[in-house]
C-alpha positions, 0 to 999 in steps of 0.5 A: 499499499501506498503511504497515508496522505496529508496526516494532520492533527485534528483536535489536540487536548491535554491527554488526547489527540485526533488524527486524519489522513487521505488515501490517494487511491480511491480503491483503498477506501472499501479495503479492510485495513490495519494501521499502526501509528508510531508516536515519537518512536517509542510507542505504537498503536494498532488500528483496524477498520474498513477504508481506515483514515482517522484515529484517536490517541489516548493516554497522552502527557499534558503539556508535552510534544509529540511526533507522529507517522502512519503506515497501513497494511490489508487483511489479504496481504498482512504480512506486508506493510505499506510506506509510512507517512510524513510525520506530524508534530503537535503539543498537548494542552497543559494540565494540573500537576500530578501529586507531589511526592512528599517525604520529612526529614528529621533535623535536631528537634524540628521536622523538615517537609521535603518534596521532588521537583516535578519533572515535565511530565508531572508539572503539565506546565509551569509551577507557579508555587507551592502551598503547605498546610498542616494541622494536628490530627485531633483538630483538623479544622485549624489549618496553617497554611503558607506558600513556598517559592517554585525553586524551593522544595522544603519547608521547616514545619513550625508546629507543636512537637508533642502531638502528630500533625498532618501535612498537605503539600500541593503544586499550583499552576496556570491550570490549577492546583495538583492533588493533595499529598498528605503525610503524617509527622510523628511525635518528636520524642525527648527520650534520646534512646535511639535505634541501633546503627548497623554498617553497610558495605556498598559494592559496584557503586551502589547499596543492596539492601533488604529487610524482612517484611513488617505486618505494620507495612499496609501502603508499602515501604519507604527507603531514605538516604542522607549524607551522614556528616554534612547537611545534604539533600535527603533522597528516598524512594516509595516501594510496594508492600511486596517488595523488601529489597532494592538497589540504590546506585549513582544512576538512581540517585545523583547524590551518591559519592565516593568516600562519603558516609550515607545514613539509610533508613527503612521506613514502613508506610502506614496509615498514620505516620511511618514507622522506622524498622532498620537504620545503616550507615555505609559507603558506596566505596570507601577511600583511604583517609589522608595523612595527619589525621590526629592533629591533636595528638597529646602524650602523658607520662605516667612513671615508665608508662606513656599514654598517647591521646587524641581527640575523637576523628570527626565523621567528615574527616573519615572516608572509610570505616575506622575499625580500631588504632594502632600505636608505634613506638620506636626509640633512637635506636630503631627498636619498635613495638606496636600496641593495638586496639579494636575499638574505633571509639577509643581516644587513647593507647598506653605504651608501657615499661619504657626505658629512658630514651627518646621515642617516636610515637606513630598513630595510625587508623585501620581501615578496610583499605589499610592502615591510613591517617599517619600521625607522629609525635616525638618525646624523650622520656626522663623520670621526673622527681615531680611524682616523688615531690607531689606524693611528699606533699601529699603525705605531709598534707595528710599527716597534718590534717590528721594532727590537726584533727586530733589536736581538735578532738583533744582540745574539745574533750581534753576534760575528759582525757584529763580525767581519765589519765590524770585523776584528781587527788582527794584533799585530806578530810581534817574535820572528822580528825579533830573532832573525833572522840576516838583516843589513843589511836596507834598512828602507824596502824592502816585500816584495812579497806575491807572492813566496813566498822570503825576500831579504836587502837591505844597509842602507846608512848614512846619514851627514850630514858637517857640512862638506861643502857640498851642491850640485845635482848631489850633490842630484839624484843623491841624489834619484834614488837615494832615489826608487829606494830608497823604497817606492812610495807612500811618501813623508816630510814635509820636516823643518825642520833649521834649529832648532839645539836639535835633537840629532844622534841623533834619532828620525826621526817616522813613524806606522809606524816610528820609525827612530833615525838616527846621526851622524857620530860614532856607530857602532853597537855591536850586529848586527841581523839582519832577516828579511823574509817574504812577509807584512806585518811592521811595523818595531820600535822596538828595531831598529838598523841596523849600518854596514857599514863594510868592505863599503859606503861611506857615502853622504850624507844628503840633507836633503830626505829626512831633515834632522838638526840641522846644527852652527853653520856656521864661516864 
């Protein structure tokens, strides 16, 4: 068949268009024809009819340019197509934009509403503005509304974060507003506990994500990714409920860069707010970290140990996952050893038992692409006496504080301590001695403390007769008598009576008692009564011994016991 002639676009609308053509051969109007319409070299429509010379194209894109051509064949010669007609070009009319693809991004305590810029086949004309409205889920009548410039595709929501909000975004062009796109913003909790983040390693320039299906995903899943170390744009993709895996590549996303860490999140789409299921971090491709990564490298001596510390490495300087650290120590004699840590959160390593020398300390980061980020520091190990001096000062201070506390305690409790250590000695009670009616008490007998009754004892008069000789028998008898009258444990010193200057009336020296001794020619003129109690009563210097001349005979004074001055011998 010959090619159709005079192909024209008779009626063009936003989503459909009518085409007509003519036949040069009149007999074609009676044949059963099948015609093929090729639209922009991609879509092809098949039409059947007798003498076919028109067709209607449907499901066209508004505000879109099309190029169309037609060819036909007969039913009898169905294997052989005729020639193509000349092409005709037309532009469909504009229409309201398609519904926007809306998502959210959390930034600290705020929520940012984001949407993808409509493509040409989605905007159906030039976008003049966007309109954002929001309200609490429990009070949809109080709407808040704002307009956003067509070049901006995000809006920071200024709303109460204690409740859920329903946000609606629409796009507007000269033909009207797009269908509303809704998203429910969850409550931003003050609880800082977050979901554990796992590592993911990219392959072949992309991420392969898979997860277990969730019964919460009533309307599918949302996977988003955003740079983890800087304020970059967020990208996302919405999936069907039956799809639980996705591959993200640089083709599907223009934001993927090698050596940049990304944060990937998987959400379940529900009838209310999205629910976070998993969170991952990873690199499309890890690259080597540049040198001098640890700019704040410091060292600290601790005896024979050296602690090398550094500040936490910022994520923006990590072009690969840091899986640990290695500390290399090398002295001036090139002897070296290393200390390794498998914890990427560590900020210090310690080299122990070092000798006095000059050392070079090098810290490196362990990554999947090798050790990198080398940073060195040189130090000389000298055991300085600072620690010893500090220890001495601390010890002295502790001792001083202890002594001060003891002094304060002793001062506050001095009365009690004095009573315990130096008890007060009671003064003699002289009143009872002077007023007692007891007479002739022997001055050298001590009352046994175990007796509780009062006793009276006669005190014999000790006289010395200058003319009476002292013989051995008398001396022995007198010693026996004195021994029986002397209290146990009491012993007087031997007095030297050879000195003639000592008067006949003298005082016997004793540490406790000063007893006045009477000579032969002296007679007591007063009566003394002594009451001996069961308690210790010291003797008084004022006591006088009364001589009982009627009831007792005088006994001789023994020179070995108390020697009084003797008169000069007549012989």
